[in-house]
KEKE-3310 file (N, C-alpha, C; in steps of 0.2 Angstrom, whole numbers, plus 5000, padded with zeros to 4 digits):
npx = (4424:4442:4452:4460:4476:4492:4504:4505:4510:4507:4496:4508:4516:4508:4506:4517:4522:4525:4537:4546:4546:4552:4565:4571:4571:4581:4593:4596:4596:4609:4617:4625:4626:4632:4638:4633:4630:4616:4616:4626:4619:4610:4615:4622:4611:4600:4613:4609:4597:4599:4602:4614:4626:4636:4632:4634:4630:4623:4622:4609:4601:4606:4618:4623:4624:4633:4643:4646:4652:4662:4667:4671:4683:4682:4685:4685:4675:4672:4659:4643:4629:4612:4595:4582:4571:4569:4572:4579:4593:4602:4605:4610:4620:4631:4636:4640:4652:4658:4656:4650:4633:4623:4610:4595:4582:4566:4555:4536:4527:4531:4540:4552:4570:4576:4583:4588:4591:4605:4619:4616:4619:4633:4649:4670:4673:4663:4659:4651:4635:4619:4606:4591:4578:4562:4549:4546:4551:4562:4573:4578:4589:4599:4600:4606:4616:4625:4626:4634:4645:4652:4655:4664:4661:4656:4643:4629:4617:4602:4593:4583:4568:4564:4568:4568:4564:4562:4572:4578:4593:4604:4603:4588:4585:4584:4587:4591:4587:4598:4609:4614:4623:4637:4637:4625:4611:4602:4590:4581:4573:4557:4545:4549:4548:4555:4557:4565:4564:4566:4582:4590:4601:4608:4623:4626:4635:4641:4654:4671:4680:4678:4666:4674:4682:4671:4666:4677:4676:4664:4668:4677:4687:4695:4704:4709:4707:4710:4719:4721:4719:4712:4703:4688:4671:4659:4647:4635:4624:4613:4611:4600:4592:4593:4588:4574:4575:4579:4569:4558:4562:4561:4546:4545:4545:4530:4525:4526:4520:4507:4506:4506:4494:4486:4488:4484:4470:4469:4473:4463:4451:4454:4457:4446:4444:4443:4456:4465:4481:4486:4500:4512:4519:4532:4540:4552:4555:4550:4538:4536:4527:4530:4528:4510:4508:4499:4494:4488:4480:4474:4478:4471:4477:4481:4469:4463:4468:4465:4454:4453:4458:4449:4440:4445:4456:4472:4487:4499:4512:4525:4537:4536:4544:4557:4573:4582:4576:4577:4581:4595:4603:4599:4608:4619:4618:4620:4613:4612:4601:4583:4571:4557:4547:4551:4547:4532:4528:4531:4522:4510:4511:4503:4502:4493:4488:4498:4502:4504:4494:4482:4465:4453:4439:4444:4452:4441:4436:4445:4446:4433:4430:4439:4433:4422:4426:4430:4418:4409)
npy = (5149:5149:5161:5153:5149:5145:5144:5145:5156:5166:5161:5153:5162:5169:5158:5157:5169:5176:5170:5170:5184:5189:5181:5188:5199:5198:5196:5206:5214:5211:5213:5203:5199:5192:5176:5173:5168:5161:5157:5148:5140:5136:5128:5117:5112:5107:5097:5090:5083:5079:5066:5068:5075:5084:5100:5114:5131:5141:5155:5152:5140:5139:5142:5133:5121:5124:5126:5114:5105:5113:5108:5095:5096:5095:5095:5107:5101:5088:5078:5078:5070:5073:5076:5081:5085:5096:5110:5126:5128:5117:5112:5123:5126:5120:5122:5134:5131:5128:5113:5098:5095:5082:5076:5066:5055:5055:5046:5044:5045:5046:5056:5058:5055:5042:5029:5018:5024:5028:5022:5019:5033:5036:5040:5039:5052:5057:5061:5065:5062:5072:5068:5072:5076:5078:5086:5080:5070:5052:5050:5033:5028:5020:5011:5019:5023:5012:5010:5021:5020:5009:5014:5025:5035:5053:5059:5072:5076:5085:5090:5102:5099:5091:5090:5081:5071:5053:5039:5022:5016:5010:4990:4986:4998:5017:5032:5050:5062:5069:5065:5054:5054:5060:5073:5081:5097:5110:5121:5136:5142:5154:5147:5133:5118:5118:5136:5151:5169:5175:5172:5157:5144:5126:5114:5097:5085:5068:5066:5072:5075:5083:5090:5101:5108:5112:5121:5132:5134:5141:5152:5160:5154:5153:5148:5153:5169:5181:5173:5163:5149:5142:5145:5152:5157:5171:5166:5166:5162:5173:5179:5183:5175:5164:5165:5161:5151:5141:5143:5137:5124:5114:5111:5105:5092:5089:5097:5090:5082:5085:5091:5076:5073:5080:5075:5064:5065:5072:5061:5053:5061:5064:5052:5045:5054:5056:5055:5063:5059:5055:5058:5048:5036:5031:5016:5016:5028:5041:5054:5071:5078:5092:5098:5095:5088:5084:5075:5081:5073:5075:5085:5096:5105:5118:5122:5119:5125:5139:5136:5133:5146:5156:5152:5156:5147:5144:5137:5129:5127:5117:5108:5120:5117:5108:5106:5101:5107:5123:5138:5146:5132:5124:5121:5116:5105:5088:5073:5055:5047:5043:5058:5056:5055:5067:5075:5073:5075:5089:5095:5091:5093:5098:5107:5108:5119:5117:5116:5117:5120:5119:5117:5105:5108:5115:5108:5100:5109:5112:5099:5097:5104:5102:5090:5095:5102:5092:5084:5092)
npz = (5029:5031:5018:5005:5007:4996:5002:5018:5029:5038:5046:5054:5059:5070:5079:5083:5089:5101:5106:5093:5091:5103:5103:5091:5095:5104:5098:5092:5100:5106:5098:5090:5076:5065:5062:5076:5092:5090:5077:5080:5089:5082:5069:5079:5084:5073:5068:5079:5078:5064:5069:5073:5063:5054:5054:5042:5041:5026:5016:5007:4996:4984:4987:4995:4988:4978:4984:4990:4979:4976:4986:4982:4974:4961:4942:4928:4914:4921:4924:4930:4939:4934:4938:4926:4927:4939:4952:4946:4952:4954:4943:4939:4946:4944:4930:4933:4939:4929:4926:4919:4917:4918:4910:4917:4917:4926:4938:4933:4942:4956:4952:4957:4952:4939:4945:4935:4927:4929:4929:4913:4910:4912:4910:4908:4912:4921:4939:4949:4958:4959:4968:4967:4980:4978:4980:4993:4996:4997:4984:4977:4988:4995:4981:4973:4983:4982:4969:4965:4976:4969:4959:4964:4965:4970:4980:4982:4987:4986:4998:4998:4998:5007:5018:5035:5033:5031:5026:5019:5020:5021:5023:5032:5038:5041:5038:5041:5030:5016:5024:5021:5008:5002:5005:5011:5006:5011:5010:5017:5012:5015:5013:5013:5022:5034:5036:5037:5040:5027:5016:5018:5020:5020:5026:5024:5034:5037:5035:5044:5039:5027:5031:5037:5028:5020:5029:5029:5015:5013:5021:5013:5013:5023:5036:5048:5054:5042:5032:5020:5013:5003:4988:4993:4996:5001:5010:5023:5035:5045:5059:5064:5057:5060:5073:5070:5064:5074:5085:5076:5074:5083:5082:5069:5065:5071:5060:5050:5050:5050:5036:5030:5035:5030:5015:5014:5015:5004:4995:4997:4991:4979:4972:4964:4953:4937:4926:4934:4944:4958:4967:4969:4984:4989:4995:5001:5007:5018:5016:5016:5011:5005:4994:4988:4974:4959:4944:4928:4915:4905:4896:4900:4910:4911:4911:4921:4931:4930:4931:4946:4949:4947:4957:4968:4973:4973:4964:4959:4947:4946:4936:4923:4912:4907:4912:4901:4893:4894:4889:4894:4896:4887:4875:4884:4893:4893:4889:4888:4891:4885:4890:4891:4900:4908:4900:4897:4909:4913:4905:4914:4925:4942:4957:4972:4986:5000:5015:5036:5041:5035:5032:5035:5029:5019:5011:5007:5000:4991:4982:4977:4969:4961:4956:4952:4939:4932:4929:4922)
capx = (4431:4447:4453:4466:4484:4498:4509:4503:4517:4504:4495:4512:4520:4504:4506:4525:4525:4527:4542:4549:4547:4558:4572:4572:4575:4588:4597:4596:4601:4615:4625:4629:4624:4634:4640:4633:4625:4610:4619:4630:4617:4606:4619:4623:4603:4601:4615:4606:4591:4600:4608:4621:4628:4639:4629:4636:4624:4625:4614:4604:4602:4609:4626:4625:4624:4640:4649:4647:4654:4667:4673:4673:4688:4681:4689:4682:4674:4669:4652:4637:4622:4605:4589:4582:4565:4571:4572:4586:4596:4602:4611:4614:4629:4637:4636:4645:4659:4663:4656:4645:4627:4622:4604:4594:4574:4561:4547:4532:4523:4533:4544:4561:4576:4577:4592:4591:4597:4613:4621:4617:4624:4640:4655:4672:4673:4656:4662:4646:4626:4614:4599:4585:4572:4558:4540:4545:4550:4570:4576:4580:4596:4602:4602:4610:4623:4627:4631:4642:4653:4654:4659:4668:4655:4651:4632:4627:4608:4596:4586:4579:4561:4562:4570:4565:4559:4569:4574:4582:4600:4605:4598:4582:4585:4580:4593:4588:4587:4602:4616:4617:4626:4644:4636:4617:4611:4595:4588:4578:4567:4552:4540:4550:4545:4557:4558:4564:4560:4573:4586:4595:4602:4614:4626:4625:4640:4644:4663:4672:4685:4674:4662:4679:4682:4665:4665:4681:4675:4659:4670:4681:4694:4699:4701:4713:4707:4715:4726:4716:4721:4709:4698:4682:4666:4654:4638:4632:4618:4615:4609:4591:4587:4596:4586:4570:4574:4580:4562:4553:4566:4557:4541:4547:4542:4523:4520:4527:4515:4500:4506:4504:4487:4483:4491:4479:4464:4468:4473:4454:4445:4455:4460:4443:4443:4447:4462:4471:4483:4488:4508:4514:4522:4539:4540:4561:4555:4544:4536:4536:4525:4534:4521:4506:4507:4495:4496:4482:4482:4471:4479:4469:4480:4482:4460:4459:4473:4463:4446:4453:4461:4442:4434:4449:4462:4479:4490:4507:4515:4534:4541:4534:4550:4563:4581:4585:4572:4577:4588:4601:4605:4598:4615:4624:4616:4620:4608:4612:4594:4578:4568:4552:4544:4551:4545:4527:4524:4531:4513:4504:4509:4501:4504:4487:4488:4499:4505:4503:4487:4476:4460:4448:4435:4448:4455:4436:4431:4448:4443:4426:4431:4443:4428:4418:4431:4430:4412:4405)
capy = (5146:5157:5161:5147:5150:5141:5143:5151:5159:5171:5159:5149:5167:5170:5153:5156:5176:5179:5167:5174:5191:5189:5179:5192:5207:5198:5194:5214:5220:5207:5215:5198:5200:5189:5170:5174:5162:5160:5153:5140:5136:5132:5122:5112:5108:5104:5092:5083:5084:5075:5060:5068:5073:5091:5106:5120:5137:5148:5160:5150:5132:5138:5142:5127:5118:5125:5125:5106:5104:5114:5106:5088:5097:5092:5097:5109:5097:5081:5077:5079:5066:5076:5076:5087:5087:5100:5118:5128:5128:5108:5111:5131:5128:5113:5126:5138:5129:5123:5107:5098:5096:5074:5074:5059:5057:5055:5041:5048:5043:5050:5062:5055:5053:5036:5024:5013:5030:5033:5018:5022:5040:5036:5040:5039:5059:5056:5062:5065:5063:5074:5066:5079:5073:5082:5088:5081:5062:5053:5045:5027:5029:5013:5008:5024:5023:5006:5013:5028:5015:5003:5017:5026:5044:5058:5059:5076:5076:5091:5090:5107:5099:5085:5090:5077:5064:5048:5034:5019:5019:5000:4984:4989:5006:5023:5038:5056:5063:5074:5064:5047:5054:5063:5078:5088:5102:5111:5127:5138:5148:5154:5143:5128:5115:5124:5139:5157:5174:5178:5167:5154:5137:5122:5108:5093:5079:5065:5066:5077:5082:5086:5095:5106:5110:5116:5126:5135:5136:5143:5159:5165:5149:5157:5145:5158:5174:5185:5169:5160:5143:5140:5151:5152:5163:5172:5164:5165:5163:5178:5178:5184:5171:5158:5164:5162:5145:5139:5142:5134:5117:5109:5109:5104:5083:5091:5100:5086:5074:5089:5088:5069:5071:5085:5073:5058:5069:5072:5056:5050:5064:5066:5047:5043:5058:5054:5061:5066:5057:5059:5057:5040:5038:5027:5010:5016:5034:5043:5058:5073:5084:5101:5101:5092:5089:5080:5075:5081:5068:5075:5090:5102:5106:5125:5126:5119:5130:5145:5137:5134:5153:5159:5152:5157:5142:5145:5132:5132:5122:5114:5114:5121:5118:5106:5111:5102:5114:5129:5143:5145:5126:5117:5119:5114:5100:5082:5068:5048:5043:5048:5060:5055:5057:5074:5079:5073:5077:5095:5098:5091:5092:5104:5109:5111:5121:5113:5119:5113:5122:5119:5113:5100:5112:5119:5103:5097:5114:5111:5092:5098:5110:5098:5086:5097:5104:5087:5083:5097)
capz = (5029:5030:5011:5004:5002:4995:5008:5025:5035:5044:5054:5059:5061:5074:5082:5088:5088:5107:5106:5087:5093:5109:5101:5086:5096:5108:5093:5089:5106:5106:5091:5087:5069:5060:5064:5081:5098:5086:5073:5082:5092:5076:5067:5083:5087:5067:5068:5083:5074:5059:5070:5072:5058:5053:5049:5042:5039:5023:5014:5003:4996:4979:4990:4999:4981:4975:4989:4992:4973:4975:4994:4982:4969:4951:4936:4923:4909:4924:4924:4935:4934:4939:4935:4920:4930:4945:4949:4942:4954:4955:4936:4938:4951:4940:4924:4936:4942:4923:4925:4914:4917:4910:4913:4917:4918:4932:4937:4930:4947:4963:4952:4958:4948:4938:4945:4929:4920:4931:4922:4908:4909:4914:4908:4913:4916:4927:4944:4956:4956:4964:4969:4970:4986:4976:4984:5002:4998:4995:4979:4982:4991:4995:4977:4973:4984:4979:4959:4970:4978:4965:4951:4964:4964:4975:4980:4983:4991:4985:5002:5000:4998:5012:5028:5041:5030:5034:5020:5019:5016:5022:5025:5032:5045:5038:5040:5038:5023:5019:5029:5016:5003:5006:5007:5008:5004:5013:5009:5022:5012:5020:5011:5016:5029:5037:5034:5040:5035:5022:5011:5021:5018:5024:5021:5030:5031:5042:5033:5048:5036:5021:5036:5039:5022:5016:5033:5027:5008:5015:5024:5009:5010:5029:5045:5053:5051:5034:5030:5014:5013:4998:4985:4994:4994:5006:5012:5030:5039:5049:5065:5066:5053:5063:5078:5068:5063:5082:5087:5072:5074:5088:5078:5061:5064:5070:5055:5044:5051:5049:5030:5030:5036:5023:5010:5016:5014:4996:4991:4999:4989:4973:4970:4960:4947:4931:4920:4938:4944:4964:4969:4973:4991:4986:4999:5004:5009:5022:5012:5021:5005:5005:4989:4985:4966:4955:4936:4922:4910:4897:4892:4903:4916:4912:4910:4928:4935:4927:4932:4953:4952:4946:4963:4975:4975:4973:4963:4955:4942:4947:4936:4918:4908:4910:4913:4895:4887:4894:4886:4898:4897:4880:4872:4890:4897:4890:4890:4888:4889:4882:4895:4888:4908:4912:4893:4897:4914:4915:4904:4917:4935:4946:4963:4975:4992:5004:5024:5039:5043:5029:5034:5033:5024:5014:5008:5003:4995:4982:4979:4975:4965:4954:4954:4946:4932:4926:4931:4921)
cpx = (4434:4449:4458:4471:4486:4501:4504:4507:4513:4502:4502:4516:4515:4504:4512:4526:4528:4537:4547:4553:4554:4564:4573:4575:4579:4591:4598:4599:4607:4622:4628:4625:4625:4638:4640:4630:4620:4613:4623:4626:4611:4608:4621:4615:4602:4604:4613:4601:4591:4604:4614:4628:4631:4634:4634:4630:4626:4621:4610:4604:4607:4617:4626:4627:4633:4645:4651:4651:4660:4673:4675:4681:4687:4685:4685:4679:4671:4662:4649:4631:4616:4599:4587:4574:4566:4570:4580:4591:4604:4606:4612:4621:4633:4637:4641:4650:4661:4662:4650:4639:4624:4614:4600:4586:4570:4556:4542:4526:4525:4538:4551:4564:4576:4584:4592:4592:4602:4618:4624:4620:4630:4646:4663:4676:4667:4661:4657:4637:4623:4609:4594:4580:4565:4553:4540:4549:4559:4571:4578:4588:4601:4604:4605:4615:4627:4630:4637:4647:4655:4659:4663:4666:4655:4645:4632:4620:4607:4592:4584:4571:4559:4566:4567:4561:4566:4570:4579:4587:4604:4602:4590:4581:4584:4586:4589:4590:4593:4607:4617:4621:4632:4644:4630:4619:4604:4595:4583:4574:4561:4546:4542:4548:4547:4562:4558:4561:4564:4577:4591:4596:4609:4617:4627:4632:4641:4653:4665:4677:4682:4670:4667:4680:4677:4666:4671:4679:4670:4661:4677:4689:4697:4697:4703:4710:4710:4718:4720:4720:4717:4703:4689:4675:4663:4648:4640:4626:4617:4608:4603:4588:4588:4591:4579:4568:4575:4573:4557:4556:4561:4550:4540:4545:4533:4521:4522:4523:4508:4503:4505:4496:4482:4482:4485:4471:4463:4468:4464:4449:4447:4456:4455:4442:4446:4451:4465:4472:4487:4496:4508:4519:4525:4539:4548:4561:4549:4544:4533:4531:4525:4526:4516:4503:4505:4498:4490:4483:4479:4472:4475:4471:4482:4474:4461:4464:4465:4455:4447:4455:4455:4437:4440:4454:4468:4483:4495:4509:4525:4536:4540:4538:4557:4568:4586:4584:4575:4584:4593:4604:4604:4603:4622:4625:4618:4616:4610:4604:4589:4574:4560:4547:4543:4547:4535:4524:4524:4525:4507:4505:4505:4501:4498:4492:4490:4503:4501:4497:4483:4472:4455:4444:4439:4449:4449:4433:4437:4445:4437:4425:4435:4438:4424:4419:4429:4423:4406:4403)
cpy = (5150:5154:5155:5150:5145:5139:5148:5150:5164:5167:5155:5156:5169:5165:5153:5163:5178:5176:5170:5182:5192:5187:5183:5197:5203:5198:5202:5216:5216:5211:5209:5195:5192:5182:5170:5168:5159:5156:5147:5138:5133:5126:5116:5108:5105:5096:5088:5082:5076:5069:5063:5072:5082:5095:5113:5126:5139:5151:5159:5142:5133:5137:5135:5119:5118:5127:5118:5103:5105:5111:5098:5089:5095:5097:5100:5103:5089:5084:5075:5076:5071:5074:5081:5090:5091:5107:5120:5126:5119:5109:5119:5131:5124:5119:5130:5137:5126:5118:5105:5092:5086:5074:5068:5060:5054:5049:5047:5050:5049:5055:5061:5054:5044:5031:5022:5017:5030:5028:5019:5029:5042:5035:5040:5046:5060:5056:5062:5065:5067:5072:5071:5077:5078:5081:5085:5072:5059:5048:5039:5028:5025:5009:5012:5024:5018:5008:5016:5023:5011:5008:5023:5035:5046:5060:5066:5077:5083:5088:5095:5107:5094:5084:5087:5071:5059:5042:5029:5019:5013:4997:4990:4997:5011:5027:5044:5057:5069:5072:5057:5050:5058:5070:5081:5092:5103:5116:5133:5141:5148:5148:5136:5124:5118:5128:5145:5162:5178:5173:5163:5146:5134:5116:5103:5086:5075:5064:5072:5081:5085:5091:5102:5111:5114:5123:5134:5138:5141:5152:5162:5159:5149:5151:5151:5165:5180:5180:5164:5153:5139:5147:5148:5157:5164:5172:5162:5166:5167:5177:5178:5177:5164:5158:5162:5154:5140:5140:5138:5126:5113:5107:5105:5095:5084:5094:5095:5081:5080:5088:5082:5068:5074:5082:5067:5059:5070:5070:5053:5054:5064:5058:5043:5048:5056:5059:5065:5059:5058:5056:5048:5040:5030:5021:5014:5022:5036:5051:5064:5081:5093:5103:5094:5091:5082:5080:5076:5079:5068:5082:5097:5104:5113:5127:5124:5122:5137:5144:5138:5142:5156:5158:5150:5153:5142:5137:5134:5126:5123:5108:5114:5120:5114:5107:5110:5109:5121:5134:5145:5138:5122:5115:5114:5108:5093:5077:5063:5044:5046:5049:5060:5058:5062:5076:5081:5076:5083:5098:5096:5091:5100:5105:5112:5114:5116:5117:5114:5116:5121:5114:5109:5102:5115:5115:5101:5102:5113:5105:5092:5102:5109:5093:5092:5100:5098:5084:5087:5098)
cpz = (5026:5022:5013:5001:5001:4998:5016:5030:5038:5049:5057:5062:5069:5080:5088:5088:5095:5108:5099:5088:5099:5106:5095:5089:5102:5103:5092:5094:5109:5103:5089:5079:5063:5063:5073:5085:5093:5080:5075:5088:5089:5073:5074:5084:5079:5067:5072:5079:5070:5063:5071:5069:5059:5051:5050:5037:5035:5019:5010:5002:4989:4982:4992:4994:4978:4979:4991:4985:4973:4982:4986:4975:4964:4949:4931:4917:4914:4922:4930:4934:4939:4933:4932:4923:4939:4944:4948:4946:4955:4948:4936:4942:4947:4934:4929:4938:4935:4922:4919:4918:4913:4914:4912:4918:4925:4933:4936:4936:4954:4959:4953:4953:4946:4938:4939:4926:4922:4926:4917:4905:4909:4910:4909:4915:4921:4935:4952:4953:4959:4962:4972:4974:4983:4978:4989:5001:4992:4987:4983:4984:4991:4989:4973:4976:4983:4973:4963:4972:4974:4960:4957:4963:4971:4975:4985:4986:4990:4990:5002:5001:5004:5017:5032:5038:5029:5028:5022:5014:5016:5027:5025:5037:5039:5041:5037:5033:5023:5022:5025:5011:5007:5006:5006:5008:5005:5009:5015:5020:5012:5019:5012:5022:5035:5036:5037:5035:5032:5018:5016:5019:5024:5023:5027:5029:5037:5042:5038:5043:5031:5024:5036:5033:5019:5022:5030:5020:5009:5017:5021:5010:5016:5033:5050:5050:5047:5034:5026:5013:5004:4996:4989:4991:5002:5007:5019:5030:5043:5053:5066:5062:5056:5070:5077:5068:5070:5086:5084:5073:5078:5085:5072:5061:5064:5065:5049:5045:5048:5038:5028:5028:5031:5016:5008:5012:5007:4994:4991:4994:4983:4968:4965:4955:4942:4928:4928:4941:4952:4963:4975:4979:4989:4994:5004:5006:5013:5016:5017:5017:5007:4998:4988:4976:4963:4948:4933:4916:4904:4896:4893:4910:4917:4912:4919:4930:4935:4933:4942:4956:4952:4954:4969:4977:4971:4971:4959:4951:4945:4944:4927:4911:4910:4909:4905:4888:4888:4889:4886:4897:4892:4878:4877:4893:4890:4893:4885:4887:4887:4888:4893:4894:4907:4906:4896:4904:4917:4912:4908:4926:4934:4953:4967:4981:4997:5011:5029:5044:5039:5031:5032:5028:5017:5007:5004:4998:4989:4979:4975:4970:4955:4950:4947:4940:4928:4925:4924:4913)
residu = (MET:GLN:PRO:ILE:GLN:MET:VAL:ASP:LEU:GLN:SER:GLN:TYR:ARG:GLN:LEU:LYS:LYS:GLU:LEU:ASP:ALA:ARG:VAL:ILE:GLY:CYS:ILE:GLU:SER:GLY:ALA:TYR:ILE:GLN:GLY:PRO:GLU:VAL:LYS:SER:PHE:GLU:ALA:ASP:LEU:GLY:LYS:TYR:LEU:ASP:ASP:ALA:HIS:VAL:ILE:ALA:CYS:ALA:ASN:GLY:THR:ASP:ALA:LEU:GLN:ILE:ALA:LEU:MET:ALA:LEU:GLU:LEU:GLU:PRO:GLY:ASP:GLU:VAL:ILE:VAL:PRO:SER:PHE:THR:PHE:VAL:ALA:SER:VAL:GLU:VAL:ILE:ALA:LEU:LEU:GLY:LEU:LYS:PRO:ILE:VAL:VAL:ASP:VAL:ASP:PRO:ARG:SER:PHE:LEU:LEU:LYS:ILE:GLU:ASP:ILE:GLU:ALA:SER:LEU:SER:PRO:ARG:THR:LYS:ALA:ILE:ILE:PRO:VAL:HIS:LEU:PHE:GLY:GLN:CYS:VAL:ASN:MET:LYS:ALA:LEU:MET:ALA:ILE:ALA:LYS:ASN:ARG:ASP:LEU:PHE:VAL:ILE:GLU:ASP:ASN:ALA:GLN:SER:ILE:GLY:ALA:ARG:CYS:ILE:ALA:THR:GLY:ASP:ALA:LYS:GLU:MET:SER:GLY:THR:ILE:GLY:HIS:ILE:GLY:CYS:THR:SER:PHE:TYR:PRO:SER:LYS:ASN:LEU:GLY:CYS:TYR:GLY:ASP:GLY:GLY:ALA:MET:ILE:SER:ARG:ASP:GLU:HIS:LEU:ALA:HIS:LYS:ILE:LYS:MET:LEU:ALA:ASN:HIS:GLY:MET:GLU:LYS:ARG:TYR:TYR:HIS:ASP:ALA:ILE:GLY:VAL:ASN:SER:ARG:LEU:ASP:SER:MET:GLN:ALA:ALA:ILE:LEU:ASN:VAL:LYS:LEU:PRO:HIS:LEU:ASP:GLN:TRP:ASN:GLN:LYS:ARG:ARG:ALA:ALA:ALA:ASP:LYS:TYR:ASP:GLN:GLN:LEU:SER:SER:ILE:SER:ASN:VAL:LEU:ILE:PRO:ALA:ARG:VAL:ALA:TRP:SER:GLU:HIS:VAL:PHE:HIS:GLN:TYR:THR:ILE:ARG:VAL:THR:ASP:GLY:ARG:ARG:ASP:GLU:LEU:GLN:LYS:TYR:LEU:ALA:GLU:HIS:LYS:ILE:PRO:SER:MET:ILE:TYR:TYR:PRO:VAL:PRO:MET:HIS:GLU:GLN:ALA:ALA:PHE:ASN:LYS:LEU:VAL:ARG:ARG:ARG:VAL:PRO:LEU:LEU:GLN:THR:GLU:LYS:ILE:SER:LYS:GLU:VAL:LEU:SER:LEU:PRO:MET:HIS:PRO:ASP:LEU:GLY:ASP:ASP:GLN:ILE:THR:TYR:ILE:CYS:GLU:HIS:VAL:ALA:LYS:PHE:PHE:ASN:SER)
# end
């Protein structure tokens, strides 16, 4: 059995080595390192993949969220609803722009924002919602968009972990994650389902006017060179990262399917183990399993992680401290609903190895050791 890795980027590189090397060397030889043909090609191809959405590439997923909020022209003190159980970027950008994060709870089995908490968290200053499509499946966007339309709220999808998933948006039809709200934001961090070999991100919109504005804001607020129509930022995806993503994008659906197959095997072998809750798959969204996250319900999560490490099985805790308990944010965020599930699951979650090249023998080895831990 090969050594188990949390994310196996080396195997993926070896499979695509010839094409990746040629594409990167070609980019270097071209001398077009900033906003070159590779970037334009990637934006166009990702847009087609996302059912003809507008795509604006940028430097990273955090920038994507910040620029998206900037494009909405919110005023300091305006409120943005966001789950407290999330990666820091979702809340960080709200604070950086002088806006107020209003945190809500999540469902304890799917880890997704609780729709019922939105209505209870609204105020006259509420202007936007950031649903975080955590671990690879989407928030109930049909229900969320109905609230947003009724209350005239903007929706920015944090799509960093769910690229390639489809979600029911209207009627029974499914639409691509990140294309349902006013703006979608994604990350191409190396460990993501579609990752480059450095930092990278993108903003997605079906609104041509918003897309044009986002593109300008990401380029110093500039449409015509050296003429600045707005205060923007400098956030660009470099050409070599775009070249890598151009090679990887055609494989994304296949890789996501392999992740689902690995998750199926985890489900089959872990579902009967006491004190382990496998992740729920919601009816309205596909799951692309950026992470496979279990809950350890008997207070022994940290012991289990240590035991697995002793047997050369890596694992990660996403996320050990909710945003409302973080030192940087605990006096800044506001809550109008209890966060009981967030506070509970942050002490129970444990993510097991997940990537397209995870072998059946590796999954069996992992699950056998999880079982042995609880049976010993």
